[in-house]
VMD Tcl script that draws the C-alpha trace (Angstrom):
set ca {
  {97.71 76.33 127.64}
  {100.04 78.70 125.37}
  {101.53 81.61 127.15}
  {100.04 83.85 124.39}
  {96.31 82.52 124.83}
  {96.91 82.92 128.66}
  {97.91 86.47 128.13}
  {95.10 87.29 125.92}
  {92.36 85.51 128.11}
  {93.42 87.40 131.10}
  {93.63 91.12 129.10}
  {90.93 90.71 126.34}
  {87.45 90.86 127.01}
  {85.85 87.60 126.65}
  {83.76 88.52 123.47}
  {85.05 85.81 121.06}
  {85.37 82.19 121.30}
  {88.60 81.48 119.76}
  {89.98 77.87 118.81}
  {92.94 77.13 120.51}
  {95.71 78.22 118.35}
  {98.16 80.95 118.01}
  {99.03 82.34 114.65}
  {101.99 84.07 113.76}
  {102.28 84.12 109.88}
  {100.40 83.74 106.75}
  {100.76 83.47 103.13}
  {98.42 82.87 100.03}
  {95.60 80.21 101.37}
  {98.11 79.20 104.59}
  {98.43 80.58 107.94}
  {101.23 79.11 110.45}
  {101.18 78.96 114.18}
  {103.82 79.70 116.99}
  {105.04 76.07 116.67}
  {105.63 76.21 113.01}
  {102.70 74.00 112.09}
  {101.00 74.86 108.69}
  {97.36 75.21 108.34}
  {95.00 75.69 105.41}
  {92.79 78.79 106.15}
  {89.26 77.81 105.25}
  {87.64 80.97 107.00}
  {89.75 83.94 105.36}
  {88.92 85.99 108.35}
  {85.29 85.68 107.72}
  {85.70 86.67 103.88}
  {88.09 89.50 104.61}
  {90.86 87.63 102.91}
  {89.44 86.87 99.83}
  {92.58 87.57 97.87}
  {94.74 85.53 100.32}
  {97.05 86.38 102.90}
  {100.17 88.85 102.13}
  {99.10 89.34 98.79}
  {102.28 90.52 96.70}
  {100.87 93.38 94.75}
  {98.90 94.77 97.90}
  {101.92 94.30 100.17}
  {104.15 96.24 97.92}
  {101.09 99.13 97.32}
  {100.89 99.42 101.06}
  {104.57 99.91 101.71}
  {104.90 102.56 98.97}
  {101.96 104.28 100.34}
  {102.73 104.27 103.93}
  {105.87 106.10 103.14}
  {103.87 109.02 101.05}
  {100.41 109.74 102.93}
  {98.34 107.68 105.31}
  {95.86 109.80 107.28}
  {95.00 113.31 106.98}
  {91.12 113.21 107.71}
  {88.48 114.04 105.23}
  {89.12 117.65 106.08}
  {91.11 117.55 102.93}
  {90.95 116.30 99.61}
  {93.67 113.59 98.64}
  {94.74 111.84 95.47}
  {93.53 108.33 96.30}
  {89.77 108.58 97.47}
  {88.30 109.80 93.86}
  {89.86 107.13 91.90}
  {88.95 104.45 94.63}
  {85.10 105.91 94.73}
  {84.87 106.02 90.99}
  {86.19 102.35 90.29}
  {83.64 101.06 93.02}
  {80.86 103.09 91.80}
  {81.52 101.66 88.24}
  {81.58 98.33 89.07}
  {78.63 98.16 91.17}
  {76.47 100.27 89.01}
  {75.82 102.87 91.73}
  {75.96 106.66 91.47}
  {77.80 107.83 94.80}
  {79.55 106.22 97.89}
  {80.77 107.07 101.27}
  {83.77 105.31 102.66}
  {83.91 104.03 106.24}
  {86.27 101.56 107.89}
  {84.19 98.32 109.26}
  {81.33 96.80 107.90}
  {78.85 97.94 111.21}
  {79.90 101.45 110.32}
  {78.71 101.04 106.67}
  {75.42 99.58 108.03}
  {74.91 102.50 110.27}
  {75.57 104.80 107.39}
  {72.81 103.16 105.17}
  {70.44 103.26 108.20}
  {70.91 107.05 108.61}
  {70.80 107.49 104.65}
  {67.59 105.68 104.52}
  {66.00 107.43 107.60}
  {66.82 110.64 106.16}
  {65.51 109.64 102.46}
  {62.02 108.73 104.05}
  {61.70 112.36 105.98}
  {63.08 114.62 103.17}
  {62.24 112.52 99.99}
  {59.02 110.02 100.78}
  {57.68 112.37 103.16}
  {57.33 109.70 106.30}
  {56.17 111.94 109.39}
  {59.25 113.01 111.57}
  {60.71 110.03 113.78}
  {58.10 107.44 112.46}
  {60.47 105.66 109.70}
  {60.78 102.07 109.50}
  {63.26 99.80 108.49}
  {62.35 95.95 107.48}
  {65.09 93.51 108.21}
  {65.08 89.76 108.41}
  {65.01 87.10 111.38}
  {68.59 85.25 111.46}
  {70.31 88.28 109.76}
  {73.71 89.77 110.96}
  {74.58 93.40 110.28}
  {76.75 94.17 112.87}
  {76.87 94.54 116.86}
  {76.34 98.42 117.22}
  {73.39 99.25 119.76}
  {71.39 100.24 116.61}
  {72.19 97.13 114.51}
  {71.50 94.55 117.18}
  {67.85 96.29 117.83}
  {66.84 94.71 114.62}
  {68.60 91.21 115.36}
  {66.67 87.94 116.38}
  {69.56 86.47 118.42}
  {68.74 86.72 122.01}
  {72.52 86.74 123.05}
  {73.00 90.01 120.86}
  {70.66 91.88 122.69}
  {70.64 90.23 126.12}
  {72.20 93.07 128.56}
  {72.31 95.99 126.00}
  {68.84 97.36 125.88}
  {67.09 99.88 125.84}
  {67.33 99.76 121.88}
  {66.06 102.20 119.53}
  {62.69 101.78 117.87}
  {61.98 101.90 113.84}
  {62.79 98.30 113.13}
  {60.48 95.56 111.94}
  {61.39 91.72 111.30}
  {59.98 89.28 108.69}
  {60.83 85.85 108.06}
  {63.95 85.52 105.59}
  {63.14 84.26 102.19}
  {59.22 84.98 102.64}
  {58.14 87.48 100.01}
  {54.57 87.33 101.28}
  {55.69 88.26 105.07}
  {57.62 91.25 103.50}
  {54.60 92.64 101.58}
  {52.72 92.15 104.75}
  {55.16 94.22 106.68}
  {55.71 97.52 104.28}
  {53.40 100.41 105.15}
  {53.45 104.03 104.79}
  {56.41 104.70 107.31}
  {58.60 101.94 105.69}
  {61.97 103.38 104.48}
  {64.01 100.37 103.45}
  {64.41 96.89 103.30}
  {67.89 95.78 104.49}
  {68.68 92.43 103.48}
  {72.01 89.66 103.09}
  {71.71 88.06 99.73}
  {72.86 85.08 101.80}
  {72.66 84.78 105.52}
  {76.32 84.23 106.69}
  {76.11 84.19 110.41}
  {72.62 82.97 110.29}
  {74.28 79.80 109.15}
  {74.92 80.26 105.30}
  {71.47 80.41 104.57}
  {70.28 80.77 100.91}
  {67.01 82.21 100.04}
  {64.62 80.51 97.70}
  {65.30 81.42 93.86}
  {63.83 84.43 92.90}
  {63.29 86.07 96.48}
  {65.77 88.86 95.97}
  {63.74 89.72 92.59}
  {60.36 89.58 93.91}
  {61.78 91.70 96.92}
  {63.41 94.34 94.24}
  {59.87 94.41 92.54}
  {58.05 94.87 95.81}
  {59.92 97.73 96.82}
  {59.72 99.38 93.59}
  {56.12 99.16 93.69}
  {55.76 100.58 97.40}
  {58.61 103.14 96.95}
  {60.61 101.42 99.67}
  {64.47 101.33 99.29}
  {66.24 98.11 98.89}
  {69.46 97.98 100.40}
  {71.83 94.84 99.87}
  {74.20 94.21 102.80}
  {77.22 92.58 100.82}
  {79.73 92.83 103.50}
  {80.38 89.25 103.41}
  {78.76 87.60 100.35}
  {80.37 90.77 97.81}
  {83.58 91.06 95.90}
  {83.47 87.34 94.48}
  {82.88 85.43 97.32}
  {79.61 83.65 95.81}
  {80.84 83.26 92.51}
  {79.52 86.65 91.34}
  {81.28 90.24 91.85}
  {78.24 90.58 93.84}
  {75.58 88.19 95.47}
  {72.57 90.12 94.16}
  {73.85 89.53 90.37}
  {72.44 85.99 90.75}
  {69.16 87.52 90.45}
  {70.01 90.73 88.35}
  {68.92 92.89 91.13}
  {69.70 96.39 91.22}
  {69.41 97.56 94.81}
  {68.92 101.44 95.76}
  {71.95 101.13 98.37}
  {74.90 98.68 98.66}
  {77.00 97.92 101.62}
  {80.60 96.56 101.04}
  {83.44 95.85 103.42}
  {85.68 92.98 104.46}
  {87.37 91.98 101.00}
  {87.27 95.74 100.32}
  {90.59 95.90 102.45}
  {92.46 93.19 100.64}
  {93.11 91.39 104.06}
  {95.40 94.23 104.72}
  {93.39 96.82 106.67}
  {89.49 97.64 107.39}
  {87.86 99.28 104.44}
  {84.17 99.62 103.92}
  {81.31 101.89 102.14}
  {77.95 102.60 101.65}
  {77.22 103.06 97.89}
  {73.99 104.62 96.65}
  {71.97 106.08 93.94}
  {72.34 109.53 93.63}
  {69.03 110.93 95.31}
  {69.50 108.67 98.22}
  {73.32 109.85 98.91}
  {72.18 113.55 98.11}
  {70.45 113.35 101.99}
  {73.78 113.95 103.34}
  {75.17 117.74 103.72}
  {78.74 118.38 105.39}
  {78.23 117.71 109.18}
  {75.64 115.14 108.75}
  {77.84 112.05 108.76}
  {81.73 111.08 109.19}
  {84.63 109.24 110.00}
  {87.92 110.43 111.00}
  {89.77 107.43 109.24}
  {87.10 106.65 106.66}
  {88.60 107.15 102.92}
  {91.96 107.88 104.21}
  {94.53 107.68 101.63}
  {96.04 104.08 102.65}
  {92.78 102.71 102.78}
  {91.71 104.50 99.44}
  {94.76 102.97 97.80}
  {94.61 99.49 99.14}
  {90.75 99.46 98.28}
  {91.28 100.57 94.67}
  {94.13 97.75 94.36}
  {91.79 94.98 95.88}
  {89.00 95.79 93.38}
  {91.49 95.90 90.42}
  {92.92 92.31 91.62}
  {89.49 90.82 91.69}
  {88.73 91.80 88.13}
  {92.22 91.21 86.53}
  {92.68 87.90 88.05}
  {88.85 86.99 87.67}
  {88.21 85.98 91.19}
  {84.66 85.53 91.34}
  {84.90 83.10 88.05}
  {87.31 81.01 90.48}
  {85.15 81.28 93.16}
  {82.29 80.18 91.12}
  {84.35 76.99 89.82}
  {85.98 76.07 93.09}
  {82.98 76.43 95.09}
  {80.84 74.20 92.76}
  {83.63 71.41 92.93}
  {84.08 71.68 96.84}
  {80.02 71.84 97.38}
  {79.69 68.64 95.09}
  {82.18 66.95 96.63}
  {80.78 67.76 100.18}
  {77.50 66.44 99.43}
  {78.67 63.14 98.10}
  {79.89 62.34 101.77}
  {77.19 59.70 102.96}
  {76.88 60.55 106.60}
  {74.04 60.81 109.32}
  {75.88 63.65 110.80}
  {75.57 66.07 107.92}
  {71.83 67.46 107.62}
  {72.68 69.65 104.58}
  {75.47 71.30 102.63}
  {74.41 74.80 101.17}
  {76.00 77.75 99.86}
  {77.17 79.52 96.69}
  {80.53 80.08 95.60}
  {83.02 79.59 98.10}
  {80.64 80.50 100.59}
  {79.59 77.07 102.00}
  {77.87 75.62 105.09}
  {77.99 72.15 106.58}
  {74.90 71.79 108.95}
  {75.65 69.28 111.70}
  {72.71 67.26 113.17}
  {73.01 68.69 116.76}
  {71.63 65.46 117.97}
  {74.83 63.45 117.16}
  {77.68 66.18 117.39}
  {78.24 69.53 117.49}
  {79.98 71.90 114.75}
  {82.57 72.85 117.31}
  {83.54 69.64 117.92}
  {83.97 69.05 113.97}
  {85.94 72.40 113.70}
  {88.47 71.32 116.59}
  {89.14 67.86 114.99}
  {89.62 69.78 111.67}
  {92.11 72.07 113.42}
  {94.13 68.98 114.74}
  {94.78 68.20 111.04}
  {95.86 71.41 109.96}
  {92.49 72.95 108.43}
  {91.07 75.82 110.14}
  {86.93 76.68 109.81}
  {84.87 78.16 112.62}
  {81.43 77.19 113.66}
  {78.25 78.82 113.16}
  {75.52 79.03 115.78}
  {76.83 75.60 117.21}
  {75.30 73.62 114.31}
  {77.09 74.96 110.90}
  {80.56 74.34 110.04}
  {81.41 77.56 107.74}
  {83.96 77.32 104.75}
  {84.99 80.50 102.98}
  {88.59 80.12 102.02}
  {90.50 82.86 100.08}
  {89.45 82.80 96.53}
  {92.86 82.34 95.31}
  {92.66 78.54 96.65}
  {93.61 75.80 94.37}
  {91.98 72.69 93.18}
  {94.92 70.78 94.95}
  {94.34 72.64 98.18}
  {90.56 71.88 97.94}
  {91.08 68.52 97.24}
  {93.13 68.18 100.54}
  {90.29 69.74 102.53}
  {87.79 67.59 101.43}
  {89.94 64.58 102.48}
  {90.39 66.04 105.86}
  {86.59 66.67 106.03}
  {85.53 63.26 105.02}
  {88.07 61.28 107.40}
  {86.91 63.74 110.47}
  {83.12 63.19 109.71}
  {84.15 59.11 109.15}
  {85.86 59.09 112.18}
  {83.11 60.66 114.36}
  {80.47 58.35 112.82}
  {82.90 55.63 114.00}
  {83.07 56.69 117.31}
  {79.26 57.28 117.63}
  {78.70 53.70 116.33}
  {80.99 52.09 118.82}
  {79.58 53.89 121.98}
}
mol new
graphics top color blue
foreach p $ca { graphics top sphere $p radius 0.5 }
foreach p [lrange $ca 0 end-1] q [lrange $ca 1 end] { graphics top cylinder $p $q radius 0.2 }
display resetview
């Protein structure tokens, strides 16, 4: 075992199950380990590195901004925050934004906004507001957020949990309608469930949910922490169905693969529930984060990364679906957000990703049955071709071993 792996195992809480590789350097779509071995990154840090590693424009900007101003807190105005929020709101069609750091913080912000809106605008009785979420969701790991999880491990040993959350079947519009009542404040939904296994809802589901929320005066809040910012082949995944949510959550790629940046965006009536002292974050919206976030947005648009994701994603998914193997139950996704579901009776996703790692391709399993592929959006066709070859050969190898046993 690597000394660095041993050191981390000794001093770091065991809240992840990393692949046994120690990374020390990265550039573009590739990373290198401590021995100098090169890998193709087909994970991009759960979509946080959509721009690729060490993007030249972002690195240069960070070097310049660090020398000027980094953190002063929101106790003062800065020259970077306003332009960043203006750009984000213009691109997403929202009126206002509240900057935070992590996706979970932005989700918590959305929950607080929805609840206060329910009491001060909709007229829900105090402490009766409910937020509907979907089974299989992943919105983060805070106590409030795991209260609306359907994954037993995320909840075991962490209760009691706050009330006010209701779960419905993902993709089932009738179940959503049946769950709505006079206390419903919002419907919080991922356009595609990422940690749930790259689960794509039926066509028309999100649009029908939007119409249902309008009918019942319920907020529609889209969690696009993983799916947003070009990942699925559109700037936002909700654009595939021309959906306009009341609230939007962004994160991961918003930091350009450099640092954590997130935000909750919403229409003015919803964001107006916040007054000074209601909510805050020492680091949220700091000048360094705002400068990086603005540049990350500009690069996405100027380099047409959503369109590249659409083209490369279709190319990759088509090739993967042509692999004829009983190991593969399904290939699903949109853009460069793809899941290969492995038949658990024949193998595990972990075994597949470990074999791919040996060949120089880094991915990660989700829920033991799905191999997740979400490379940087700057990935080339030649790199995609190489990845397809490795995946095909690993699947063939597993098939031969299975038949020989």
